[in-house]
C-alpha positions in Angstrom: 72.5 58.6 12.3 72.1 57.8 8.3 75.5 58.5 7.7 76.4 56.3 10.6 74.4 53.9 9.4 75.8 53.6 5.7 79.3 53.4 7.2 78.2 49.8 8.3 76.1 48.8 5.4 72.6 49.6 7.6 69.3 50.5 6.4 68.0 54.1 7.1 65.6 53.9 9.9 62.0 55.5 9.2 60.7 58.4 11.0 59.1 56.9 14.0 62.4 54.8 14.3 64.3 58.3 14.6 61.4 59.5 16.8 62.2 56.6 19.2 65.8 56.7 18.7 65.6 60.9 19.6 63.6 60.4 23.0 66.1 57.3 23.9 68.9 59.6 23.3 67.2 62.6 25.1 68.3 61.6 28.9 67.5 64.8 30.5 64.1 65.4 28.4 65.0 68.9 27.2 63.9 67.7 23.7 67.5 68.1 22.1 70.8 66.2 22.0 73.4 67.7 23.5 77.3 66.9 23.6 77.1 64.9 26.1 73.9 62.5 25.0 75.7 62.6 21.1 79.0 61.1 22.9 77.0 58.3 24.6 75.4 57.4 21.2 78.7 57.1 19.6 81.0 55.4 22.3 78.0 53.1 21.7 78.0 52.5 18.4 82.0 52.3 18.2 82.0 50.0 20.6 79.5 47.6 18.9 81.4 48.3 16.0 84.5 46.5 17.8 82.7 44.0 19.5 81.2 42.7 16.2 84.7 43.0 14.7 83.3 45.3 12.2 85.8 47.4 10.2 85.0 51.0 9.2 86.9 52.4 6.2 86.8 56.3 6.4 88.0 57.8 2.9 87.2 61.5 3.9 86.2 63.5 6.7 82.6 64.6 4.8 82.0 60.9 5.3 80.7 60.9 8.9 79.9 64.6 8.7 76.1 64.7 9.7 
C-alpha cells in the first residue's frame, strides 16, 4: 500500500487506517487478502488514477513491489 501511495505522492496511512483498509479488502472475512481481493484493490486504484488523469511513471519493477 505504501508503495502504491508513494507512486502518486500520497501520504502513508497510519496503523489504524491500514487495519480499516484490510478489513474492507478482506471481503470473505478469512483474515487474509487473497489474489481476487488484491486484484479488486488494484483495479479500483488504477481506475481512480485514470479518472483523475494522474500519470504514474514506473522506472523500475521494484518501484511497485510490496
